[in-house]
N, C-alpha and C positions, 0 to 999 in steps of 0.2 A: 292441615295441621301437621306440624313437624314432629315425628316420633323419634325418640332417641333412646339408645341403650344406656345403662348406667354409665356415669362419667366420673372421672376422678375429681378431687376437690378443686383442682386448678381450673376445671371447666365450669364451676358453679356460678361464675360471674358472667360467663360468656353470653352476652346478648340478652334478649329478653322479649318476650311478650308479643304475640300476635294472634288474632282471630277475627271473625266476621261480625257484622252488625246488620242493619235493616234498611228497607226502602219504605216509602210512604204507603200507608194503607190504601188499597184500591178496591172499589166496589166490584163484587163478584159473587159467585155462589157461596152459600154459607159453608163454613169450615167445620167438619165433623170433629176435628181435634184428635189428639193422640190418645190411645188407650192408656188409662191410668195405671193399670196393673203392669203393662209393658214398660211404662216409664220407671216404675219402682224396680222392676227386674233389671232394667238396663243400668240403673244407678247402683244397685247391689252388685252387678257384674263388674262395674268399674272398681269397686272396693275389693271384690274377690280377686281381681287381676293383680292387686298389690298396693294400691294407694291406701293410706291410713283412713281417710274419710272423704266424703263427697257431699255437696249440697247443691240443690238445683231449684229453680222456679221456671215453670212453663206457663205461657199464656197462649190460649188458642180458642177455637170455637166452643169448647166445653167450659171455658172459664179459666181459673187460675189453679194450677197444681203446684204444691210445694213439697219437696222430698229431701230426705237425708239418709245417709248410710255410713256405717263405720264409726270411726273415733275422731273426736276433735282434739283430744289431749291424751297422748299415750301414757304420760306419767300418772295422771289421775284416773284414766279410764273413762272420762266423760264422753258420752256419745255426741256425734255431730248433730246439730240442729239446723233446720232450714234457714233460720234467721241469723246464723253465726256470721260475724264479720270475717273478712279475709283481705290479704293484699291483692289488689286487682291488677298489678303490673301494668303492661302497656295499654290496657284499656284506658289508662290515664291519658293517652295520646288523643283519643277522641274528645275528651273534655278540653284539653289544651287547644286542639284544632278548632273546636266550637267557639272558644273565647276569641281566638285570633280572627276567625271569620266574622264574628260580631263586630270586632274593631274595623275590619275591612268594610263591612256593611255601613258602618257609621262614618266612613270616609277618613279614618284616622291613620290608615296605612293601605297600601295597594299590594295585591298579590304579586305583581311583577316589579315591585320595588326591590332594589338590591339591598341586602342586609347591612352593608357598610353605611348606607345613608342613615339608618336608625341606630346602629351599634358600631360606631367607627373604631377600628383597631381591635375589635374583639374576635372576629371570626376569620380564620385563615381563608384567603381568596374571597373575602366577603364582598368585594366590588363586583364579582361575577356570579354571586349566588343570590337567587330571589327568595322571597317569602314562600312562593308556591313550591319551589324546589325543596325547601326545608320541610314543608308539609307532606310532600309526596315521596320523600326519600330519593330524590334525584340530584341532591346538592353536590355529591362527590366527597362530602366530609367523611372521614374515617370514623369508626365507632369507638368511642373512648373506652367502652367496657373491654374491648380487645386489648387495650394497653394495660388495663388493670390486671389482666391475666398474668402479666409478667411479674407481679408482686410475689414475694416469697411465700406468703400464705394469703391468697386472694380473698378467701371467704372471710377470715377474721379481719383482714384489712377493711373490707367493705362493711362488715358489721359495725365497725367503729369509725367509719369514714367521717372526715371533717372537711371534705372538699367543698369549695364554693363552686357555683355554676361556671364561673369564668375559669377556674382551675381545671374543671373537667374538659372544657373546650380547649384549653391550652395543651392538654395531653396529646391532642392530635395535630398540633400546629406544624410539626416537622416531619410528618409521615409523607414519604415521597411517592411518586407515581400514582397519584389519585386520578380517577376519571374526570373529565371536564364536566362542569355543572350542566345538567339537563340531558346528558347522554346515556346514563346508566342508572338503573334502579338498584339501590343497595341499602338495606335496612341499617339505620344508624341512630342510636340513642342520642348522639350529639346533636342531631337536627332539632330534637324537641327541647333539649336544654337551651339551645339558642332561642327557640320560640318562646320559652318561658321568660328569658331575659327581655325579649321583645315586648311581651305583654307588660312586664314591670316598667320598662322604659316609657312606653306609651301612656300608661295609666297613672304612673306614680304610686301604684299600690303593689303589694306582694302578689305573686301568682296565686297563693292560697286564698287571699282575699277576693281576687277576681273570680276564681272558680266558685267560691262560696256565694258571692254576691250575684253572679250571673246565672248559675246553674243550680247549686245545691239548695239554697233557700227558696227560690221560686218554685222548684219542683218538690219541695218538702222531703228531700233525701236525708232523713234523720240519722241514718247510720253511715253516711259518707263523709270522709274527711281527707284533707291533704295534710298529713302529719308533720310535726316538727320535732318529734321525739322518736326513739327507737321502738316504743311499745305499740301494741294494737289495743285500742280501748274497747271496753265492754266485753260481752261474750263473743268469743272468736275461735276460729280454727287455729291451732298451732301449726306452724310450717316446718316440714321435715325434708332433709336430704340424706342420701346414703353416701357419705364421704368416702367410705372404704369399699364401695362396690355393692352389688346386690346379690352376692352369693349366699348360700345357706348359712344361717346364723348371723348374718350381718345386721347390725342395728342402725337405725336412722338417728341422725343428730337433730335436736330441736333448734331451729334457726329462726324462731319467731321474732326475736328481738333483732332489729336491723336498722342501721342508720339511714334516714331518708336522704342524706347527702349523697348516697351511692347512686340514686336513680333520679331524684327530684322530678322535673317535668316529664321525664321519659317513662316513669313508672312507679310513683310513690303512693298513689291513691289507695285508700282503704274503703271498702264498701260491702254491700250484701247483694245477693241475687235479686231481691226485690227492688232495691234502689237502682241497680244497673238496668234492669228491664224497664223501669220507669223512665230513666234517662234516655235510653235508645228509642223508646216509644215516642217520647216528646220530640226528640231530635228528628226522627224519621217522619213524624206527622207534621213537621214544619212549624213547631211551636217555639223553637230556639233560634232559627235562622230564616231569613227571607228566601223565597224560591230561587232567586239568582245565586245565592250563596250555597244552597243545597245542590244546585246544578254543578257548581264548581267542586263541591265536596265529593260528588259522585263521578267526576271526570277521572277516568281510570288509566293507570299506567301498568303494563304487565310487570309482574315480579320476575325474579331470576329463575333459572332452570331448575333449581331445587324446589320450587313452588309452582308446579304446573297447574293450569286452570285457575290461577289466582291473580288478582290485580289489586292495585292500591290507589286510592283516591287521596283526598286531603284529610288524613286521619281516619279513613275507613278502608276496610279490606273487603273485596268481593271474592267469594270462595265458591267455585263451581264443583268442588269435590264432595261436599257434604251430601248433597242430593243430586247425583249425577244426571238423572233423567229430568230434572227440573231446572228452572232458572237459578242462577247463583244467589246464595244468601250474602248478606253484608253485615259488618260489625267489626269486632276486633278480638284478638286473643290477648291474654296477659300472662306472661311467664316471668316470674322473679324467683329468687331463692326461696324455696319452701312452698310455692303456690303456683298453680296453673289455672287460669280462668278463661272461659269462652262465653262470649255474649253475641248471639246471632238472631237475626230475624229473617223469615222467608221473604222471597221476592215480592209476594203480594201483600206483605205486612200482616198476614193473619196468624202466623205462628211465630213464637218467640221463645228463646231459652237463654238463661244464664246458668252456667255450670261452673263450679269451682272445686278443685281437689287440693289437698294439703301436702302435695309434693310437686316440685317443678322441674328443675333441670336434670334430675336423675330419674324421671319417668322412664319406664321400660316401653318397648314396642307394644307389649300386650296391654299395658295400661293405657297407652295412647289409642290403641284400636278400640278398647272398651269405651273410652270417652267419646270417640268418634261415633260409635254405635248409639250412645246416649243422645248425641246431637241429632243424628239422623232419625231416631225414633220420635223425637219431639218435632222436628222441622219438616220432614219429608212425608208427602201424602202416600208415597209408595215404598216406605221404609221396610 
Protein backbone atom coordinates (compact mmCIF):
# COMPACT_ATOMS: atom_id res chain seq x y z
CA UNK A 1 0.00 0.00 0.00
CA UNK A 2 1.21 3.47 -0.79
CA UNK A 3 1.41 5.75 2.24
CA UNK A 4 1.53 9.47 1.69
CA UNK A 5 1.77 12.54 3.82
CA UNK A 6 -0.77 15.31 3.52
CA UNK A 7 -0.86 16.78 0.07
CA UNK A 8 -1.99 20.07 -1.35
CA UNK A 9 -5.26 20.46 -3.20
CA UNK A 10 -3.50 20.14 -6.53
CA UNK A 11 -2.58 16.55 -5.68
CA UNK A 12 -6.07 15.45 -4.82
CA UNK A 13 -6.70 14.22 -8.29
CA UNK A 14 -3.46 12.46 -8.80
CA UNK A 15 -4.03 8.94 -9.59
CA UNK A 16 -6.12 6.54 -7.87
CA UNK A 17 -6.87 3.34 -6.41
CA UNK A 18 -4.99 0.14 -5.81
CA UNK A 19 -4.97 -2.86 -3.47
CA UNK A 20 -5.08 -6.67 -3.42
CA UNK A 21 -7.78 -9.39 -3.97
CA UNK A 22 -7.96 -13.22 -3.71
CA UNK A 23 -7.13 -16.60 -5.09
CA UNK A 24 -9.48 -19.58 -5.27
CA UNK A 25 -10.29 -21.42 -2.06
CA UNK A 26 -8.12 -24.48 -1.57
CA UNK A 27 -8.69 -27.49 0.67
CA UNK A 28 -6.42 -27.38 3.71
CA UNK A 29 -6.46 -27.37 7.48
CA UNK A 30 -9.34 -25.47 9.13
CA UNK A 31 -8.66 -21.78 9.63
CA UNK A 32 -8.97 -20.56 13.21
CA UNK A 33 -9.70 -17.04 12.02
CA UNK A 34 -8.70 -13.70 13.44
CA UNK A 35 -9.35 -12.68 17.04
CA UNK A 36 -12.46 -10.47 17.03
CA UNK A 37 -11.29 -8.16 19.79
CA UNK A 38 -8.01 -7.66 17.92
CA UNK A 39 -9.93 -6.74 14.77
CA UNK A 40 -11.94 -4.07 16.57
CA UNK A 41 -8.81 -2.74 18.25
CA UNK A 42 -7.05 -2.47 14.88
CA UNK A 43 -10.05 -0.70 13.36
CA UNK A 44 -10.23 1.72 16.30
CA UNK A 45 -6.50 2.36 15.94
CA UNK A 46 -7.01 3.34 12.30
CA UNK A 47 -9.46 6.03 13.40
CA UNK A 48 -7.24 7.06 16.30
CA UNK A 49 -4.45 7.61 13.76
CA UNK A 50 -6.57 10.32 12.13
CA UNK A 51 -9.13 9.11 9.59
CA UNK A 52 -12.69 10.26 10.41
CA UNK A 53 -14.27 6.82 10.10
CA UNK A 54 -13.61 3.22 9.08
CA UNK A 55 -15.75 0.21 8.20
CA UNK A 56 -14.71 -3.39 7.61
CA UNK A 57 -15.98 -6.89 7.00
CA UNK A 58 -13.81 -9.96 7.63
CA UNK A 59 -14.63 -13.50 6.51
CA UNK A 60 -12.59 -16.41 7.85
CA UNK A 61 -12.78 -19.70 9.72
CA UNK A 62 -14.75 -18.11 12.55
CA UNK A 63 -17.43 -16.81 10.23
CA UNK A 64 -18.21 -13.21 9.34
CA UNK A 65 -17.18 -10.20 11.43
CA UNK A 66 -18.41 -6.71 10.67
CA UNK A 67 -17.05 -3.64 12.40
CA UNK A 68 -17.07 0.13 12.34
CA UNK A 69 -15.31 2.96 14.13
CA UNK A 70 -15.38 6.73 14.08
CA UNK A 71 -17.66 9.08 12.21
CA UNK A 72 -19.49 8.79 8.90
CA UNK A 73 -20.63 12.42 8.74
CA UNK A 74 -18.68 15.07 10.63
CA UNK A 75 -21.42 17.68 10.18
CA UNK A 76 -24.16 15.62 11.82
CA UNK A 77 -21.91 13.50 14.01
CA UNK A 78 -23.46 10.26 12.73
CA UNK A 79 -21.27 7.31 13.62
CA UNK A 80 -19.92 5.04 10.92
CA UNK A 81 -21.87 1.81 10.41
CA UNK A 82 -20.51 -1.42 8.96
CA UNK A 83 -23.13 -1.36 6.21
CA UNK A 84 -22.39 2.18 5.01
CA UNK A 85 -21.82 2.70 1.30
CA UNK A 86 -18.62 4.36 0.03
CA UNK A 87 -16.81 5.15 -3.22
CA UNK A 88 -14.74 2.06 -4.01
CA UNK A 89 -12.28 3.77 -6.37
CA UNK A 90 -10.07 1.49 -8.43
CA UNK A 91 -11.71 -1.64 -7.09
CA UNK A 92 -13.92 -0.74 -10.06
CA UNK A 93 -11.10 -2.01 -12.27
CA UNK A 94 -11.60 -5.62 -11.19
CA UNK A 95 -15.28 -5.37 -12.12
CA UNK A 96 -14.42 -3.93 -15.54
CA UNK A 97 -11.69 -6.54 -16.10
CA UNK A 98 -14.16 -9.31 -15.23
CA UNK A 99 -16.64 -8.06 -17.83
CA UNK A 100 -13.89 -7.81 -20.47
CA UNK A 101 -12.69 -11.35 -19.73
CA UNK A 102 -16.26 -12.64 -19.97
CA UNK A 103 -16.40 -11.14 -23.45
CA UNK A 104 -13.07 -12.79 -24.27
CA UNK A 105 -14.41 -16.13 -23.02
CA UNK A 106 -17.45 -15.68 -25.28
CA UNK A 107 -15.18 -15.15 -28.30
CA UNK A 108 -16.27 -11.57 -28.87
CA UNK A 109 -12.77 -10.11 -28.52
CA UNK A 110 -9.25 -11.52 -28.04
CA UNK A 111 -6.75 -10.50 -25.39
CA UNK A 112 -4.08 -9.94 -28.00
CA UNK A 113 -6.27 -7.98 -30.40
CA UNK A 114 -5.01 -4.46 -30.97
CA UNK A 115 -7.46 -1.86 -29.67
CA UNK A 116 -7.46 -0.01 -33.00
CA UNK A 117 -9.40 -2.93 -34.47
CA UNK A 118 -12.28 -2.33 -32.05
CA UNK A 119 -12.04 1.44 -31.49
CA UNK A 120 -10.51 2.93 -34.64
CA UNK A 121 -9.06 6.39 -34.20
CA UNK A 122 -9.85 6.60 -30.48
CA UNK A 123 -6.66 5.47 -28.72
CA UNK A 124 -3.22 7.03 -29.30
CA UNK A 125 -0.93 4.37 -30.81
CA UNK A 126 -3.91 2.02 -30.72
CA UNK A 127 -2.63 -0.20 -33.53
CA UNK A 128 0.22 -1.30 -31.24
CA UNK A 129 -1.71 -1.61 -27.95
CA UNK A 130 -3.51 -4.85 -27.06
CA UNK A 131 -6.47 -5.51 -24.81
CA UNK A 132 -4.13 -7.45 -22.51
CA UNK A 133 -1.78 -4.48 -22.18
CA UNK A 134 -4.68 -2.21 -21.24
CA UNK A 135 -5.79 -4.68 -18.57
CA UNK A 136 -2.34 -5.06 -16.99
CA UNK A 137 -1.15 -1.43 -17.32
CA UNK A 138 1.63 -2.06 -19.82
CA UNK A 139 0.04 -0.12 -22.70
CA UNK A 140 2.31 2.91 -22.44
CA UNK A 141 -0.70 5.24 -22.30
CA UNK A 142 -0.20 8.21 -19.99
CA UNK A 143 -2.53 8.73 -17.04
CA UNK A 144 -5.14 11.37 -17.83
CA UNK A 145 -5.48 12.28 -14.15
CA UNK A 146 -1.95 13.67 -14.29
CA UNK A 147 -3.14 16.06 -17.00
CA UNK A 148 -6.09 17.16 -14.87
CA UNK A 149 -3.63 18.25 -12.19
CA UNK A 150 -2.73 21.18 -14.42
CA UNK A 151 -6.16 22.71 -13.94
CA UNK A 152 -6.37 25.92 -11.91
CA UNK A 153 -8.52 24.23 -9.24
CA UNK A 154 -8.30 20.49 -9.95
CA UNK A 155 -10.53 19.31 -7.12
CA UNK A 156 -13.44 21.60 -7.95
CA UNK A 157 -12.95 20.97 -11.65
CA UNK A 158 -13.21 17.22 -11.11
CA UNK A 159 -16.19 17.57 -8.79
CA UNK A 160 -18.14 19.19 -11.61
CA UNK A 161 -16.50 17.34 -14.50
CA UNK A 162 -18.48 16.76 -17.68
CA UNK A 163 -15.80 14.93 -19.66
CA UNK A 164 -16.85 12.12 -21.94
CA UNK A 165 -14.67 8.99 -21.92
CA UNK A 166 -13.27 9.92 -25.33
CA UNK A 167 -12.36 13.37 -24.04
CA UNK A 168 -10.46 11.81 -21.14
CA UNK A 169 -8.49 9.65 -23.57
CA UNK A 170 -7.80 12.64 -25.80
CA UNK A 171 -6.12 14.41 -22.86
CA UNK A 172 -3.10 12.11 -23.26
CA UNK A 173 -2.98 12.02 -27.07
CA UNK A 174 -0.04 14.40 -27.46
CA UNK A 175 2.13 13.43 -24.47
CA UNK A 176 5.60 12.62 -25.85
CA UNK A 177 8.25 10.06 -24.90
CA UNK A 178 5.92 7.29 -23.79
CA UNK A 179 7.27 3.74 -23.30
CA UNK A 180 6.57 1.26 -26.07
CA UNK A 181 3.53 -0.96 -25.42
CA UNK A 182 4.37 -4.11 -23.49
CA UNK A 183 7.72 -2.89 -22.16
CA UNK A 184 6.94 -1.03 -18.93
CA UNK A 185 4.40 -1.35 -16.13
CA UNK A 186 2.85 2.03 -15.36
CA UNK A 187 -0.48 2.51 -13.58
CA UNK A 188 -2.83 4.54 -15.76
CA UNK A 189 -6.52 5.23 -15.36
CA UNK A 190 -6.65 5.86 -19.10
CA UNK A 191 -6.32 2.12 -19.72
CA UNK A 192 -9.60 1.35 -18.02
CA UNK A 193 -11.46 4.22 -19.63
CA UNK A 194 -10.49 2.64 -22.96
CA UNK A 195 -11.67 -0.76 -21.70
CA UNK A 196 -15.00 0.75 -20.68
CA UNK A 197 -15.47 2.02 -24.23
CA UNK A 198 -14.48 -1.41 -25.53
CA UNK A 199 -17.23 -3.07 -23.48
CA UNK A 200 -19.79 -0.59 -24.76
CA UNK A 201 -18.65 -1.03 -28.38
CA UNK A 202 -18.85 -4.82 -28.27
CA UNK A 203 -22.13 -5.13 -26.37
CA UNK A 204 -24.04 -2.10 -27.61
CA UNK A 205 -24.95 -1.41 -23.98
CA UNK A 206 -23.66 1.04 -21.39
CA UNK A 207 -20.83 -0.09 -19.13
CA UNK A 208 -23.13 0.43 -16.15
CA UNK A 209 -25.68 -1.95 -17.71
CA UNK A 210 -23.07 -4.63 -18.37
CA UNK A 211 -21.65 -4.48 -14.82
CA UNK A 212 -25.17 -4.64 -13.42
CA UNK A 213 -26.31 -7.44 -15.74
CA UNK A 214 -23.20 -9.60 -15.49
CA UNK A 215 -22.07 -9.08 -11.88
CA UNK A 216 -24.29 -6.99 -9.62
CA UNK A 217 -27.62 -8.74 -10.19
CA UNK A 218 -26.36 -12.34 -10.38
CA UNK A 219 -24.49 -11.88 -7.09
CA UNK A 220 -27.30 -9.86 -5.44
CA UNK A 221 -25.00 -6.95 -4.67
CA UNK A 222 -27.85 -4.77 -3.47
CA UNK A 223 -25.74 -1.80 -2.36
CA UNK A 224 -23.43 -1.69 -5.39
CA UNK A 225 -23.94 0.76 -8.24
CA UNK A 226 -22.16 2.44 -11.13
CA UNK A 227 -23.47 5.98 -10.61
CA UNK A 228 -24.48 8.56 -13.17
CA UNK A 229 -24.93 11.42 -10.68
CA UNK A 230 -22.55 13.04 -8.16
CA UNK A 231 -24.36 11.80 -5.05
CA UNK A 232 -23.87 8.60 -3.04
CA UNK A 233 -27.22 6.84 -2.50
CA UNK A 234 -28.50 5.48 0.79
CA UNK A 235 -26.67 5.55 4.11
CA UNK A 236 -23.01 6.23 3.39
CA UNK A 237 -19.67 7.45 4.60
CA UNK A 238 -19.00 11.07 3.71
CA UNK A 239 -15.64 11.54 2.01
CA UNK A 240 -13.07 14.04 3.35
CA UNK A 241 -9.75 15.53 2.33
CA UNK A 242 -7.50 18.04 4.09
CA UNK A 243 -7.02 20.63 1.35
CA UNK A 244 -4.95 22.97 3.52
CA UNK A 245 -2.68 20.32 5.02
CA UNK A 246 -2.89 18.25 8.21
CA UNK A 247 -1.48 20.70 10.73
CA UNK A 248 -2.98 21.49 14.12
CA UNK A 249 -6.44 22.98 13.74
CA UNK A 250 -6.73 22.14 10.05
CA UNK A 251 -10.24 21.15 9.04
CA UNK A 252 -11.20 18.59 6.39
CA UNK A 253 -13.41 19.44 3.42
CA UNK A 254 -16.44 17.29 2.65
CA UNK A 255 -15.97 16.05 -0.92
CA UNK A 256 -18.67 13.38 -0.97
CA UNK A 257 -20.42 14.90 -3.98
CA UNK A 258 -18.28 14.13 -7.00
CA UNK A 259 -18.92 13.83 -10.73
CA UNK A 260 -18.63 10.24 -11.99
CA UNK A 261 -17.25 11.67 -15.24
CA UNK A 262 -13.90 12.27 -13.51
CA UNK A 263 -13.17 8.54 -13.11
CA UNK A 264 -15.82 6.52 -14.99
CA UNK A 265 -14.51 3.00 -15.74
CA UNK A 266 -11.32 3.68 -13.79
CA UNK A 267 -12.95 4.21 -10.40
CA UNK A 268 -16.61 5.24 -10.17
CA UNK A 269 -18.14 2.23 -8.39
CA UNK A 270 -20.08 2.68 -5.13
CA UNK A 271 -20.36 -0.34 -2.83
CA UNK A 272 -20.13 -1.75 0.71
CA UNK A 273 -17.68 -4.03 2.51
CA UNK A 274 -20.19 -6.89 2.33
CA UNK A 275 -20.80 -6.54 -1.40
CA UNK A 276 -17.10 -6.32 -2.27
CA UNK A 277 -16.28 -9.41 -0.23
CA UNK A 278 -19.13 -11.23 -1.97
CA UNK A 279 -17.82 -10.17 -5.38
CA UNK A 280 -14.21 -11.23 -4.78
CA UNK A 281 -15.32 -14.51 -3.22
CA UNK A 282 -17.39 -15.33 -6.31
CA UNK A 283 -14.62 -14.23 -8.67
CA UNK A 284 -11.85 -16.16 -6.98
CA UNK A 285 -13.99 -19.25 -6.54
CA UNK A 286 -14.46 -19.35 -10.31
CA UNK A 287 -18.13 -18.42 -10.45
CA UNK A 288 -17.70 -15.44 -12.80
CA UNK A 289 -14.99 -16.61 -15.20
CA UNK A 290 -13.92 -19.97 -16.65
CA UNK A 291 -10.63 -21.44 -15.46
CA UNK A 292 -8.67 -20.35 -18.52
CA UNK A 293 -9.73 -16.74 -18.00
CA UNK A 294 -8.88 -16.87 -14.29
CA UNK A 295 -5.43 -18.14 -15.26
CA UNK A 296 -5.04 -15.13 -17.55
CA UNK A 297 -6.28 -12.77 -14.84
CA UNK A 298 -3.64 -14.10 -12.45
CA UNK A 299 -0.76 -13.87 -14.94
CA UNK A 300 1.34 -11.24 -13.18
CA UNK A 301 3.65 -8.43 -14.27
CA UNK A 302 5.96 -6.80 -11.67
CA UNK A 303 4.97 -3.29 -10.69
CA UNK A 304 7.38 -0.36 -10.56
CA UNK A 305 10.16 0.21 -8.02
CA UNK A 306 7.84 2.24 -5.79
CA UNK A 307 5.77 -0.90 -5.19
CA UNK A 308 8.21 -3.68 -4.21
CA UNK A 309 6.90 -7.22 -3.79
CA UNK A 310 3.77 -6.33 -5.73
CA UNK A 311 2.62 -7.53 -9.14
CA UNK A 312 -0.37 -6.83 -11.35
CA UNK A 313 -2.45 -9.23 -13.41
CA UNK A 314 -5.52 -8.42 -15.48
CA UNK A 315 -7.38 -6.21 -13.02
CA UNK A 316 -5.91 -7.95 -9.95
CA UNK A 317 -2.97 -7.02 -7.75
CA UNK A 318 -0.77 -9.52 -5.94
CA UNK A 319 0.70 -8.05 -2.76
CA UNK A 320 3.53 -9.74 -0.89
CA UNK A 321 3.94 -7.03 1.77
CA UNK A 322 0.71 -7.53 3.75
CA UNK A 323 1.75 -10.91 5.18
CA UNK A 324 5.53 -11.02 4.53
CA UNK A 325 6.04 -14.55 5.87
CA UNK A 326 3.15 -15.98 3.84
CA UNK A 327 2.15 -16.18 0.19
CA UNK A 328 0.95 -12.92 -1.40
CA UNK A 329 -2.64 -11.82 -1.09
CA UNK A 330 -4.53 -10.66 -4.17
CA UNK A 331 -7.26 -8.10 -4.88
CA UNK A 332 -7.29 -4.35 -5.40
CA UNK A 333 -7.10 -1.07 -3.53
CA UNK A 334 -9.33 1.84 -4.39
CA UNK A 335 -8.24 5.41 -3.79
CA UNK A 336 -10.35 8.35 -4.92
CA UNK A 337 -11.02 11.80 -3.52
CA UNK A 338 -12.48 11.24 -0.06
CA UNK A 339 -12.07 7.48 0.24
CA UNK A 340 -9.53 4.67 0.45
CA UNK A 341 -10.69 1.06 0.09
CA UNK A 342 -8.83 -2.25 0.39
CA UNK A 343 -10.25 -5.63 -0.63
CA UNK A 344 -7.92 -8.61 -0.07
CA UNK A 345 -8.08 -12.39 0.19
CA UNK A 346 -5.36 -14.67 1.53
CA UNK A 347 -3.54 -16.98 -0.86
CA UNK A 348 -5.44 -20.05 0.38
CA UNK A 349 -8.78 -18.27 0.01
CA UNK A 350 -9.65 -18.78 3.67
CA UNK A 351 -9.33 -15.20 4.96
CA UNK A 352 -10.85 -12.13 3.41
CA UNK A 353 -11.22 -8.46 4.31
CA UNK A 354 -12.68 -5.34 2.81
CA UNK A 355 -11.76 -2.14 4.65
CA UNK A 356 -12.78 1.40 3.72
CA UNK A 357 -11.90 4.71 5.35
CA UNK A 358 -13.35 8.11 4.53
CA UNK A 359 -10.26 9.98 3.50
CA UNK A 360 -8.12 9.13 0.51
CA UNK A 361 -5.37 11.16 -1.05
CA UNK A 362 -4.48 13.08 2.10
CA UNK A 363 -3.99 10.00 4.27
CA UNK A 364 -0.95 10.38 6.50
CA UNK A 365 1.78 7.77 6.94
CA UNK A 366 0.41 6.98 10.40
CA UNK A 367 -3.07 6.38 9.01
CA UNK A 368 -1.67 4.19 6.25
CA UNK A 369 0.34 2.15 8.73
CA UNK A 370 -2.73 1.64 10.91
CA UNK A 371 -4.79 0.51 7.92
CA UNK A 372 -2.05 -1.94 6.96
CA UNK A 373 -2.13 -3.34 10.50
CA UNK A 374 -5.88 -3.87 10.16
CA UNK A 375 -5.30 -5.82 6.95
CA UNK A 376 -2.57 -7.98 8.45
CA UNK A 377 -4.65 -8.66 11.57
CA UNK A 378 -7.42 -10.02 9.37
CA UNK A 379 -5.37 -11.84 6.74
CA UNK A 380 -2.16 -13.14 8.30
CA UNK A 381 -1.90 -16.26 10.43
CA UNK A 382 1.21 -14.80 12.06
CA UNK A 383 0.10 -11.13 12.39
